[in-house]
C-alpha positions in Angstrom: 75.1 -36.3 -53.5 77.1 -33.8 -51.8 74.3 -31.3 -51.0 72.5 -34.5 -49.8 75.7 -34.7 -47.0 75.4 -31.3 -46.3 71.6 -31.3 -45.5 72.4 -34.3 -43.2 74.8 -32.1 -41.8 72.2 -29.0 -41.3 69.7 -31.6 -40.0 71.8 -32.0 -36.9 71.9 -28.3 -36.3 67.7 -27.9 -37.0 66.9 -26.4 -33.2 70.0 -24.2 -33.2 69.2 -23.2 -36.4 65.4 -22.5 -35.9 66.0 -20.4 -33.3 68.9 -18.3 -34.6 71.4 -19.8 -32.7 73.9 -20.6 -36.0 72.6 -19.9 -39.7 73.6 -22.3 -42.5 76.4 -20.6 -44.2 78.3 -20.8 -40.5 77.5 -24.6 -40.6 78.6 -24.7 -44.3 82.1 -23.1 -43.2 82.3 -25.7 -40.2 81.3 -28.7 -42.6 83.7 -28.1 -45.0 86.6 -27.2 -42.6 85.4 -30.6 -40.6 85.8 -32.9 -44.5 88.8 -30.7 -45.5 91.0 -31.2 -42.6 90.6 -34.9 -42.5 91.5 -37.1 -45.2 89.3 -37.9 -47.2 87.2 -41.3 -47.6 84.1 -41.6 -49.2 83.2 -39.9 -52.5 81.9 -37.0 -51.2 84.9 -36.3 -49.1 87.1 -36.5 -52.1 85.4 -34.5 -54.2 85.2 -32.0 -52.0 88.7 -31.8 -51.3 89.5 -31.9 -55.3 87.2 -29.3 -56.1 87.4 -26.3 -53.2 90.1 -24.4 -51.8 90.2 -23.1 -48.0 92.2 -20.2 -46.7 92.3 -18.5 -43.6 93.8 -15.7 -42.0 95.2 -15.2 -38.5 92.1 -13.1 -37.9 89.8 -16.1 -38.5 88.8 -14.5 -41.7 88.1 -17.1 -44.4 87.7 -18.0 -48.1 86.6 -20.7 -49.9 86.5 -20.7 -53.8 86.4 -23.4 -56.6 89.7 -24.7 -57.6 87.6 -25.4 -61.3 84.8 -24.6 -62.7 83.1 -27.6 -61.8 84.6 -26.1 -58.0 82.9 -22.7 -58.6 79.6 -24.5 -59.3 79.8 -26.6 -55.9 80.6 -24.0 -54.1 77.9 -21.3 -55.7 75.5 -24.9 -54.8 76.1 -25.0 -51.2 75.7 -21.5 -50.8 72.6 -21.4 -52.8 71.2 -24.7 -50.7 71.9 -22.7 -47.2 70.4 -19.7 -47.5 67.2 -21.6 -48.6 67.8 -23.8 -45.7 67.7 -20.3 -44.1 65.0 -19.0 -45.8 62.8 -22.0 -44.5 63.4 -22.0 -41.2 62.9 -18.7 -41.2 59.5 -19.1 -42.1 59.4 -22.2 -39.3 60.5 -19.6 -36.8 57.4 -17.1 -37.9 55.0 -19.8 -37.8 56.1 -21.0 -34.0 56.2 -16.9 -33.0 52.8 -16.1 -34.5 51.4 -19.5 -33.2 52.4 -18.2 -29.3 51.6 -14.8 -29.8 48.1 -15.8 -31.0 48.0 -18.8 -27.6 49.1 -15.9 -25.4 46.6 -13.6 -26.5 
């Protein structure tokens, strides 16, 4: 349920991801900030509020941690999904680059 919502969010930035203008991990941070900084309405938002803690210092450095064992598993799952999505988009980028290289030969 939560990974599905995160995947929908990533899909909105698919072109930027393919062109390496951003990364899924950067977008995970953006997505979590959007959810944490508002009053939770959906079940996904309520779970994130309950399970994930976000802290940022004056320099813009931040940390995202789980508040409990299930929260830590959720954070780990989000990070693994983001990395997997990045690998998938990198493969697509390589395919496009290779296709363009052979078309211009």
